[in-house]
VEXKE-793010 format. One record per residue (C-alpha): residue number from 0; chain; x negated, y, z. Coordinates in steps of 0.05 Angstrom, whole numbers, plus 5000, padded with zeros to 4 digits. Layout:
N
<atom><n>NUM</n><chain>A</chain><px>X</px><py>Y</py><pz>Z</pz></atom>
...
//
This chain:
251
<atom><n>0</n><chain>A</chain><px>3320</px><py>4437</py><pz>5530</pz></atom>
<atom><n>1</n><chain>A</chain><px>3392</px><py>4430</py><pz>5508</pz></atom>
<atom><n>2</n><chain>A</chain><px>3412</px><py>4434</py><pz>5435</pz></atom>
<atom><n>3</n><chain>A</chain><px>3472</px><py>4465</py><pz>5401</pz></atom>
<atom><n>4</n><chain>A</chain><px>3539</px><py>4435</py><pz>5385</pz></atom>
<atom><n>5</n><chain>A</chain><px>3523</px><py>4376</py><pz>5338</pz></atom>
<atom><n>6</n><chain>A</chain><px>3518</px><py>4330</py><pz>5399</pz></atom>
<atom><n>7</n><chain>A</chain><px>3580</px><py>4357</py><pz>5435</pz></atom>
<atom><n>8</n><chain>A</chain><px>3652</px><py>4332</py><pz>5431</pz></atom>
<atom><n>9</n><chain>A</chain><px>3668</px><py>4389</py><pz>5384</pz></atom>
<atom><n>10</n><chain>A</chain><px>3612</px><py>4362</py><pz>5340</pz></atom>
<atom><n>11</n><chain>A</chain><px>3649</px><py>4296</py><pz>5335</pz></atom>
<atom><n>12</n><chain>A</chain><px>3709</px><py>4331</py><pz>5305</pz></atom>
<atom><n>13</n><chain>A</chain><px>3665</px><py>4371</py><pz>5258</pz></atom>
<atom><n>14</n><chain>A</chain><px>3633</px><py>4305</py><pz>5235</pz></atom>
<atom><n>15</n><chain>A</chain><px>3702</px><py>4275</py><pz>5222</pz></atom>
<atom><n>16</n><chain>A</chain><px>3720</px><py>4336</py><pz>5181</pz></atom>
<atom><n>17</n><chain>A</chain><px>3659</px><py>4327</py><pz>5138</pz></atom>
<atom><n>18</n><chain>A</chain><px>3677</px><py>4254</py><pz>5126</pz></atom>
<atom><n>19</n><chain>A</chain><px>3749</px><py>4245</py><pz>5106</pz></atom>
<atom><n>20</n><chain>A</chain><px>3792</px><py>4304</py><pz>5130</pz></atom>
<atom><n>21</n><chain>A</chain><px>3856</px><py>4276</py><pz>5100</pz></atom>
<atom><n>22</n><chain>A</chain><px>3856</px><py>4211</py><pz>5139</pz></atom>
<atom><n>23</n><chain>A</chain><px>3902</px><py>4202</py><pz>5199</pz></atom>
<atom><n>24</n><chain>A</chain><px>3870</px><py>4217</py><pz>5266</pz></atom>
<atom><n>25</n><chain>A</chain><px>3928</px><py>4217</py><pz>5315</pz></atom>
<atom><n>26</n><chain>A</chain><px>3996</px><py>4185</py><pz>5307</pz></atom>
<atom><n>27</n><chain>A</chain><px>4040</px><py>4203</py><pz>5366</pz></atom>
<atom><n>28</n><chain>A</chain><px>4104</px><py>4168</py><pz>5390</pz></atom>
<atom><n>29</n><chain>A</chain><px>4150</px><py>4191</py><pz>5445</pz></atom>
<atom><n>30</n><chain>A</chain><px>4196</px><py>4132</py><pz>5460</pz></atom>
<atom><n>31</n><chain>A</chain><px>4242</px><py>4175</py><pz>5502</pz></atom>
<atom><n>32</n><chain>A</chain><px>4259</px><py>4221</py><pz>5444</pz></atom>
<atom><n>33</n><chain>A</chain><px>4244</px><py>4179</py><pz>5383</pz></atom>
<atom><n>34</n><chain>A</chain><px>4192</px><py>4229</py><pz>5360</pz></atom>
<atom><n>35</n><chain>A</chain><px>4136</px><py>4207</py><pz>5313</pz></atom>
<atom><n>36</n><chain>A</chain><px>4083</px><py>4257</py><pz>5291</pz></atom>
<atom><n>37</n><chain>A</chain><px>4022</px><py>4242</py><pz>5249</pz></atom>
<atom><n>38</n><chain>A</chain><px>3963</px><py>4289</py><pz>5246</pz></atom>
<atom><n>39</n><chain>A</chain><px>3906</px><py>4283</py><pz>5197</pz></atom>
<atom><n>40</n><chain>A</chain><px>3835</px><py>4302</py><pz>5217</pz></atom>
<atom><n>41</n><chain>A</chain><px>3845</px><py>4369</py><pz>5181</pz></atom>
<atom><n>42</n><chain>A</chain><px>3912</px><py>4384</py><pz>5213</pz></atom>
<atom><n>43</n><chain>A</chain><px>3887</px><py>4365</py><pz>5282</pz></atom>
<atom><n>44</n><chain>A</chain><px>3824</px><py>4408</py><pz>5272</pz></atom>
<atom><n>45</n><chain>A</chain><px>3868</px><py>4467</py><pz>5252</pz></atom>
<atom><n>46</n><chain>A</chain><px>3908</px><py>4461</py><pz>5316</pz></atom>
<atom><n>47</n><chain>A</chain><px>3843</px><py>4457</py><pz>5355</pz></atom>
<atom><n>48</n><chain>A</chain><px>3816</px><py>4520</py><pz>5321</pz></atom>
<atom><n>49</n><chain>A</chain><px>3879</px><py>4559</py><pz>5334</pz></atom>
<atom><n>50</n><chain>A</chain><px>3880</px><py>4537</py><pz>5407</pz></atom>
<atom><n>51</n><chain>A</chain><px>3806</px><py>4554</py><pz>5416</pz></atom>
<atom><n>52</n><chain>A</chain><px>3818</px><py>4623</py><pz>5388</pz></atom>
<atom><n>53</n><chain>A</chain><px>3876</px><py>4631</py><pz>5437</pz></atom>
<atom><n>54</n><chain>A</chain><px>3831</px><py>4611</py><pz>5494</pz></atom>
<atom><n>55</n><chain>A</chain><px>3773</px><py>4656</py><pz>5474</pz></atom>
<atom><n>56</n><chain>A</chain><px>3809</px><py>4718</py><pz>5449</pz></atom>
<atom><n>57</n><chain>A</chain><px>3877</px><py>4720</py><pz>5484</pz></atom>
<atom><n>58</n><chain>A</chain><px>3863</px><py>4685</py><pz>5550</pz></atom>
<atom><n>59</n><chain>A</chain><px>3794</px><py>4715</py><pz>5558</pz></atom>
<atom><n>60</n><chain>A</chain><px>3764</px><py>4650</py><pz>5584</pz></atom>
<atom><n>61</n><chain>A</chain><px>3689</px><py>4646</py><pz>5591</pz></atom>
<atom><n>62</n><chain>A</chain><px>3643</px><py>4585</py><pz>5582</pz></atom>
<atom><n>63</n><chain>A</chain><px>3639</px><py>4548</py><pz>5647</pz></atom>
<atom><n>64</n><chain>A</chain><px>3709</px><py>4567</py><pz>5668</pz></atom>
<atom><n>65</n><chain>A</chain><px>3751</px><py>4508</py><pz>5694</pz></atom>
<atom><n>66</n><chain>A</chain><px>3812</px><py>4488</py><pz>5654</pz></atom>
<atom><n>67</n><chain>A</chain><px>3863</px><py>4447</py><pz>5692</pz></atom>
<atom><n>68</n><chain>A</chain><px>3906</px><py>4405</py><pz>5646</pz></atom>
<atom><n>69</n><chain>A</chain><px>3972</px><py>4383</py><pz>5677</pz></atom>
<atom><n>70</n><chain>A</chain><px>3996</px><py>4346</py><pz>5616</pz></atom>
<atom><n>71</n><chain>A</chain><px>4016</px><py>4275</py><pz>5597</pz></atom>
<atom><n>72</n><chain>A</chain><px>3984</px><py>4235</py><pz>5541</pz></atom>
<atom><n>73</n><chain>A</chain><px>4009</px><py>4275</py><pz>5481</pz></atom>
<atom><n>74</n><chain>A</chain><px>3980</px><py>4300</py><pz>5416</pz></atom>
<atom><n>75</n><chain>A</chain><px>3981</px><py>4371</py><pz>5442</pz></atom>
<atom><n>76</n><chain>A</chain><px>3941</px><py>4348</py><pz>5503</pz></atom>
<atom><n>77</n><chain>A</chain><px>3888</px><py>4320</py><pz>5456</pz></atom>
<atom><n>78</n><chain>A</chain><px>3887</px><py>4388</py><pz>5421</pz></atom>
<atom><n>79</n><chain>A</chain><px>3875</px><py>4424</py><pz>5487</pz></atom>
<atom><n>80</n><chain>A</chain><px>3820</px><py>4376</py><pz>5507</pz></atom>
<atom><n>81</n><chain>A</chain><px>3781</px><py>4389</py><pz>5443</pz></atom>
<atom><n>82</n><chain>A</chain><px>3796</px><py>4464</py><pz>5445</pz></atom>
<atom><n>83</n><chain>A</chain><px>3769</px><py>4467</py><pz>5516</pz></atom>
<atom><n>84</n><chain>A</chain><px>3706</px><py>4431</py><pz>5495</pz></atom>
<atom><n>85</n><chain>A</chain><px>3699</px><py>4477</py><pz>5434</pz></atom>
<atom><n>86</n><chain>A</chain><px>3700</px><py>4540</py><pz>5477</pz></atom>
<atom><n>87</n><chain>A</chain><px>3652</px><py>4515</py><pz>5530</pz></atom>
<atom><n>88</n><chain>A</chain><px>3704</px><py>4506</py><pz>5585</pz></atom>
<atom><n>89</n><chain>A</chain><px>3701</px><py>4451</py><pz>5637</pz></atom>
<atom><n>90</n><chain>A</chain><px>3762</px><py>4409</py><pz>5619</pz></atom>
<atom><n>91</n><chain>A</chain><px>3793</px><py>4381</py><pz>5683</pz></atom>
<atom><n>92</n><chain>A</chain><px>3853</px><py>4335</py><pz>5669</pz></atom>
<atom><n>93</n><chain>A</chain><px>3899</px><py>4329</py><pz>5729</pz></atom>
<atom><n>94</n><chain>A</chain><px>3857</px><py>4377</py><pz>5771</pz></atom>
<atom><n>95</n><chain>A</chain><px>3884</px><py>4420</py><pz>5827</pz></atom>
<atom><n>96</n><chain>A</chain><px>3904</px><py>4485</py><pz>5792</pz></atom>
<atom><n>97</n><chain>A</chain><px>3887</px><py>4525</py><pz>5855</pz></atom>
<atom><n>98</n><chain>A</chain><px>3814</px><py>4513</py><pz>5840</pz></atom>
<atom><n>99</n><chain>A</chain><px>3819</px><py>4527</py><pz>5765</pz></atom>
<atom><n>100</n><chain>A</chain><px>3807</px><py>4591</py><pz>5725</pz></atom>
<atom><n>101</n><chain>A</chain><px>3865</px><py>4575</py><pz>5679</pz></atom>
<atom><n>102</n><chain>A</chain><px>3918</px><py>4521</py><pz>5675</pz></atom>
<atom><n>103</n><chain>A</chain><px>3959</px><py>4489</py><pz>5620</pz></atom>
<atom><n>104</n><chain>A</chain><px>4023</px><py>4455</py><pz>5644</pz></atom>
<atom><n>105</n><chain>A</chain><px>4078</px><py>4413</py><pz>5615</pz></atom>
<atom><n>106</n><chain>A</chain><px>4151</px><py>4427</py><pz>5634</pz></atom>
<atom><n>107</n><chain>A</chain><px>4150</px><py>4379</py><pz>5693</pz></atom>
<atom><n>108</n><chain>A</chain><px>4090</px><py>4410</py><pz>5731</pz></atom>
<atom><n>109</n><chain>A</chain><px>4105</px><py>4484</py><pz>5727</pz></atom>
<atom><n>110</n><chain>A</chain><px>4113</px><py>4494</py><pz>5802</pz></atom>
<atom><n>111</n><chain>A</chain><px>4047</px><py>4459</py><pz>5815</pz></atom>
<atom><n>112</n><chain>A</chain><px>4013</px><py>4501</py><pz>5762</pz></atom>
<atom><n>113</n><chain>A</chain><px>4034</px><py>4566</py><pz>5795</pz></atom>
<atom><n>114</n><chain>A</chain><px>3978</px><py>4554</py><pz>5846</pz></atom>
<atom><n>115</n><chain>A</chain><px>3929</px><py>4577</py><pz>5793</pz></atom>
<atom><n>116</n><chain>A</chain><px>3909</px><py>4649</py><pz>5802</pz></atom>
<atom><n>117</n><chain>A</chain><px>3885</px><py>4656</py><pz>5730</pz></atom>
<atom><n>118</n><chain>A</chain><px>3920</px><py>4651</py><pz>5663</pz></atom>
<atom><n>119</n><chain>A</chain><px>3977</px><py>4601</py><pz>5658</pz></atom>
<atom><n>120</n><chain>A</chain><px>4001</px><py>4569</py><pz>5594</pz></atom>
<atom><n>121</n><chain>A</chain><px>4063</px><py>4525</py><pz>5588</pz></atom>
<atom><n>122</n><chain>A</chain><px>4078</px><py>4472</py><pz>5536</pz></atom>
<atom><n>123</n><chain>A</chain><px>4150</px><py>4451</py><pz>5525</pz></atom>
<atom><n>124</n><chain>A</chain><px>4126</px><py>4385</py><pz>5493</pz></atom>
<atom><n>125</n><chain>A</chain><px>4188</px><py>4386</py><pz>5449</pz></atom>
<atom><n>126</n><chain>A</chain><px>4191</px><py>4351</py><pz>5381</pz></atom>
<atom><n>127</n><chain>A</chain><px>4154</px><py>4388</py><pz>5325</pz></atom>
<atom><n>128</n><chain>A</chain><px>4117</px><py>4430</py><pz>5377</pz></atom>
<atom><n>129</n><chain>A</chain><px>4180</px><py>4470</py><pz>5394</pz></atom>
<atom><n>130</n><chain>A</chain><px>4181</px><py>4527</py><pz>5443</pz></atom>
<atom><n>131</n><chain>A</chain><px>4218</px><py>4535</py><pz>5508</pz></atom>
<atom><n>132</n><chain>A</chain><px>4289</px><py>4565</py><pz>5501</pz></atom>
<atom><n>133</n><chain>A</chain><px>4262</px><py>4617</py><pz>5549</pz></atom>
<atom><n>134</n><chain>A</chain><px>4189</px><py>4621</py><pz>5570</pz></atom>
<atom><n>135</n><chain>A</chain><px>4178</px><py>4602</py><pz>5643</pz></atom>
<atom><n>136</n><chain>A</chain><px>4164</px><py>4663</py><pz>5687</pz></atom>
<atom><n>137</n><chain>A</chain><px>4090</px><py>4675</py><pz>5696</pz></atom>
<atom><n>138</n><chain>A</chain><px>4069</px><py>4632</py><pz>5636</pz></atom>
<atom><n>139</n><chain>A</chain><px>4053</px><py>4642</py><pz>5564</pz></atom>
<atom><n>140</n><chain>A</chain><px>4092</px><py>4596</py><pz>5518</pz></atom>
<atom><n>141</n><chain>A</chain><px>4040</px><py>4559</py><pz>5477</pz></atom>
<atom><n>142</n><chain>A</chain><px>4088</px><py>4548</py><pz>5419</pz></atom>
<atom><n>143</n><chain>A</chain><px>4099</px><py>4623</py><pz>5414</pz></atom>
<atom><n>144</n><chain>A</chain><px>4026</px><py>4644</py><pz>5421</pz></atom>
<atom><n>145</n><chain>A</chain><px>3988</px><py>4593</py><pz>5379</pz></atom>
<atom><n>146</n><chain>A</chain><px>4017</px><py>4600</py><pz>5309</pz></atom>
<atom><n>147</n><chain>A</chain><px>3988</px><py>4670</py><pz>5298</pz></atom>
<atom><n>148</n><chain>A</chain><px>3917</px><py>4650</py><pz>5318</pz></atom>
<atom><n>149</n><chain>A</chain><px>3862</px><py>4643</py><pz>5266</pz></atom>
<atom><n>150</n><chain>A</chain><px>3851</px><py>4579</py><pz>5228</pz></atom>
<atom><n>151</n><chain>A</chain><px>3776</px><py>4581</py><pz>5237</pz></atom>
<atom><n>152</n><chain>A</chain><px>3740</px><py>4583</py><pz>5304</pz></atom>
<atom><n>153</n><chain>A</chain><px>3669</px><py>4606</py><pz>5320</pz></atom>
<atom><n>154</n><chain>A</chain><px>3649</px><py>4610</py><pz>5393</pz></atom>
<atom><n>155</n><chain>A</chain><px>3618</px><py>4675</py><pz>5416</pz></atom>
<atom><n>156</n><chain>A</chain><px>3560</px><py>4635</py><pz>5443</pz></atom>
<atom><n>157</n><chain>A</chain><px>3536</px><py>4566</py><pz>5422</pz></atom>
<atom><n>158</n><chain>A</chain><px>3563</px><py>4509</py><pz>5464</pz></atom>
<atom><n>159</n><chain>A</chain><px>3503</px><py>4470</py><pz>5489</pz></atom>
<atom><n>160</n><chain>A</chain><px>3499</px><py>4395</py><pz>5499</pz></atom>
<atom><n>161</n><chain>A</chain><px>3475</px><py>4403</py><pz>5571</pz></atom>
<atom><n>162</n><chain>A</chain><px>3531</px><py>4450</py><pz>5592</pz></atom>
<atom><n>163</n><chain>A</chain><px>3586</px><py>4422</py><pz>5638</pz></atom>
<atom><n>164</n><chain>A</chain><px>3645</px><py>4399</py><pz>5596</pz></atom>
<atom><n>165</n><chain>A</chain><px>3689</px><py>4348</py><pz>5633</pz></atom>
<atom><n>166</n><chain>A</chain><px>3710</px><py>4340</py><pz>5705</pz></atom>
<atom><n>167</n><chain>A</chain><px>3749</px><py>4278</py><pz>5725</pz></atom>
<atom><n>168</n><chain>A</chain><px>3776</px><py>4262</py><pz>5794</pz></atom>
<atom><n>169</n><chain>A</chain><px>3725</px><py>4231</py><pz>5840</pz></atom>
<atom><n>170</n><chain>A</chain><px>3664</px><py>4250</py><pz>5799</pz></atom>
<atom><n>171</n><chain>A</chain><px>3618</px><py>4307</py><pz>5782</pz></atom>
<atom><n>172</n><chain>A</chain><px>3621</px><py>4348</py><pz>5719</pz></atom>
<atom><n>173</n><chain>A</chain><px>3596</px><py>4313</py><pz>5656</pz></atom>
<atom><n>174</n><chain>A</chain><px>3558</px><py>4352</py><pz>5603</pz></atom>
<atom><n>175</n><chain>A</chain><px>3582</px><py>4353</py><pz>5531</pz></atom>
<atom><n>176</n><chain>A</chain><px>3524</px><py>4309</py><pz>5511</pz></atom>
<atom><n>177</n><chain>A</chain><px>3542</px><py>4259</py><pz>5565</pz></atom>
<atom><n>178</n><chain>A</chain><px>3614</px><py>4258</py><pz>5541</pz></atom>
<atom><n>179</n><chain>A</chain><px>3591</px><py>4241</py><pz>5471</pz></atom>
<atom><n>180</n><chain>A</chain><px>3544</px><py>4187</py><pz>5496</pz></atom>
<atom><n>181</n><chain>A</chain><px>3598</px><py>4156</py><pz>5539</pz></atom>
<atom><n>182</n><chain>A</chain><px>3649</px><py>4159</py><pz>5482</pz></atom>
<atom><n>183</n><chain>A</chain><px>3600</px><py>4121</py><pz>5437</pz></atom>
<atom><n>184</n><chain>A</chain><px>3588</px><py>4071</py><pz>5492</pz></atom>
<atom><n>185</n><chain>A</chain><px>3663</px><py>4061</py><pz>5502</pz></atom>
<atom><n>186</n><chain>A</chain><px>3672</px><py>4050</py><pz>5428</pz></atom>
<atom><n>187</n><chain>A</chain><px>3619</px><py>3996</py><pz>5430</pz></atom>
<atom><n>188</n><chain>A</chain><px>3651</px><py>3965</py><pz>5491</pz></atom>
<atom><n>189</n><chain>A</chain><px>3718</px><py>3963</py><pz>5456</pz></atom>
<atom><n>190</n><chain>A</chain><px>3686</px><py>3935</py><pz>5393</pz></atom>
<atom><n>191</n><chain>A</chain><px>3709</px><py>3993</py><pz>5350</pz></atom>
<atom><n>192</n><chain>A</chain><px>3682</px><py>4001</py><pz>5280</pz></atom>
<atom><n>193</n><chain>A</chain><px>3695</px><py>4056</py><pz>5228</pz></atom>
<atom><n>194</n><chain>A</chain><px>3769</px><py>4054</py><pz>5210</pz></atom>
<atom><n>195</n><chain>A</chain><px>3790</px><py>4023</py><pz>5277</pz></atom>
<atom><n>196</n><chain>A</chain><px>3860</px><py>4042</py><pz>5299</pz></atom>
<atom><n>197</n><chain>A</chain><px>3872</px><py>4042</py><pz>5374</pz></atom>
<atom><n>198</n><chain>A</chain><px>3941</px><py>4041</py><pz>5405</pz></atom>
<atom><n>199</n><chain>A</chain><px>3938</px><py>4073</py><pz>5474</pz></atom>
<atom><n>200</n><chain>A</chain><px>3991</px><py>4079</py><pz>5528</pz></atom>
<atom><n>201</n><chain>A</chain><px>3942</px><py>4105</py><pz>5580</pz></atom>
<atom><n>202</n><chain>A</chain><px>3947</px><py>4174</py><pz>5613</pz></atom>
<atom><n>203</n><chain>A</chain><px>3895</px><py>4227</py><pz>5598</pz></atom>
<atom><n>204</n><chain>A</chain><px>3874</px><py>4239</py><pz>5670</pz></atom>
<atom><n>205</n><chain>A</chain><px>3821</px><py>4185</py><pz>5671</pz></atom>
<atom><n>206</n><chain>A</chain><px>3761</px><py>4167</py><pz>5628</pz></atom>
<atom><n>207</n><chain>A</chain><px>3797</px><py>4103</py><pz>5604</pz></atom>
<atom><n>208</n><chain>A</chain><px>3855</px><py>4145</py><pz>5578</pz></atom>
<atom><n>209</n><chain>A</chain><px>3811</px><py>4198</py><pz>5545</pz></atom>
<atom><n>210</n><chain>A</chain><px>3766</px><py>4146</py><pz>5513</pz></atom>
<atom><n>211</n><chain>A</chain><px>3822</px><py>4102</py><pz>5487</pz></atom>
<atom><n>212</n><chain>A</chain><px>3869</px><py>4158</py><pz>5467</pz></atom>
<atom><n>213</n><chain>A</chain><px>3819</px><py>4205</py><pz>5433</pz></atom>
<atom><n>214</n><chain>A</chain><px>3744</px><py>4204</py><pz>5444</pz></atom>
<atom><n>215</n><chain>A</chain><px>3721</px><py>4133</py><pz>5428</pz></atom>
<atom><n>216</n><chain>A</chain><px>3759</px><py>4128</py><pz>5362</pz></atom>
<atom><n>217</n><chain>A</chain><px>3736</px><py>4198</py><pz>5343</pz></atom>
<atom><n>218</n><chain>A</chain><px>3664</px><py>4178</py><pz>5357</pz></atom>
<atom><n>219</n><chain>A</chain><px>3665</px><py>4121</py><pz>5306</pz></atom>
<atom><n>220</n><chain>A</chain><px>3711</px><py>4148</py><pz>5251</pz></atom>
<atom><n>221</n><chain>A</chain><px>3773</px><py>4113</py><pz>5277</pz></atom>
<atom><n>222</n><chain>A</chain><px>3843</px><py>4137</py><pz>5294</pz></atom>
<atom><n>223</n><chain>A</chain><px>3893</px><py>4133</py><pz>5350</pz></atom>
<atom><n>224</n><chain>A</chain><px>3966</px><py>4113</py><pz>5358</pz></atom>
<atom><n>225</n><chain>A</chain><px>3984</px><py>4150</py><pz>5422</pz></atom>
<atom><n>226</n><chain>A</chain><px>4048</px><py>4126</py><pz>5456</pz></atom>
<atom><n>227</n><chain>A</chain><px>4085</px><py>4165</py><pz>5510</pz></atom>
<atom><n>228</n><chain>A</chain><px>4143</px><py>4135</py><pz>5551</pz></atom>
<atom><n>229</n><chain>A</chain><px>4127</px><py>4067</py><pz>5521</pz></atom>
<atom><n>230</n><chain>A</chain><px>4133</px><py>4027</py><pz>5586</pz></atom>
<atom><n>231</n><chain>A</chain><px>4202</px><py>4003</py><pz>5566</pz></atom>
<atom><n>232</n><chain>A</chain><px>4182</px><py>3975</py><pz>5499</pz></atom>
<atom><n>233</n><chain>A</chain><px>4198</px><py>3902</py><pz>5492</pz></atom>
<atom><n>234</n><chain>A</chain><px>4140</px><py>3858</py><pz>5469</pz></atom>
<atom><n>235</n><chain>A</chain><px>4171</px><py>3848</py><pz>5401</pz></atom>
<atom><n>236</n><chain>A</chain><px>4179</px><py>3923</py><pz>5392</pz></atom>
<atom><n>237</n><chain>A</chain><px>4106</px><py>3934</py><pz>5410</pz></atom>
<atom><n>238</n><chain>A</chain><px>4085</px><py>3879</py><pz>5362</pz></atom>
<atom><n>239</n><chain>A</chain><px>4126</px><py>3912</py><pz>5306</pz></atom>
<atom><n>240</n><chain>A</chain><px>4092</px><py>3979</py><pz>5319</pz></atom>
<atom><n>241</n><chain>A</chain><px>4023</px><py>3948</py><pz>5320</pz></atom>
<atom><n>242</n><chain>A</chain><px>4037</px><py>3916</py><pz>5253</pz></atom>
<atom><n>243</n><chain>A</chain><px>4069</px><py>3978</py><pz>5222</pz></atom>
<atom><n>244</n><chain>A</chain><px>4012</px><py>4022</py><pz>5245</pz></atom>
<atom><n>245</n><chain>A</chain><px>3958</px><py>3972</py><pz>5228</pz></atom>
<atom><n>246</n><chain>A</chain><px>3932</px><py>3974</py><pz>5299</pz></atom>
<atom><n>247</n><chain>A</chain><px>3866</px><py>3938</py><pz>5312</pz></atom>
<atom><n>248</n><chain>A</chain><px>3864</px><py>3945</py><pz>5388</pz></atom>
<atom><n>249</n><chain>A</chain><px>3918</px><py>3959</py><pz>5440</pz></atom>
<atom><n>250</n><chain>A</chain><px>3899</px><py>3988</py><pz>5508</pz></atom>
//
């Protein structure tokens, strides 16, 4: 018998909100643009709620639908991951959009995303969450659609711990409960404690990237410094960032 959402990934975020909603949860760097964005638990949760309302009310997605995410490691990708979990979708990072019920794409994968026969959403991934100068044909512009969504989200039906929640390449679908259990296990493997701050340069299309860049720190009351386009950072630049951001583990 499955139980409702307290043991789901969305429940991890709800627990963080009950703890210290003002603390940083995700600090994002894009070293190609110089962008730095910091989101508290409360701000991140607000983005998740708005995105979940968009999924449920505007896109008409149903629990169990497959959500293909064609996105890099980015704070908005983390939002979509948690919003997908919150609405009972099966989140499938890097999945073939032809087999998905809806797809979310960055600006570099739009042609690939057109293979999806369902709803298509495009993210410009511009600084400050900016919109496309002109929305790509056949796509909703996330930055246009999400601001008007509600700040509180309640699913039409409870999201159960045993329901499929995550599909990664080369494996079967993991339930929400299994995602939480694995996130806690990864946190223990990394040696994370409450307040841990993880710097991740890993993509979000694998468990390692999802765990390091979002789920393991979230499971233990930690936070993330998420770095995109950081391959060119010199060792001394990385060391400076680690010190400035008070990083406790780099992956």
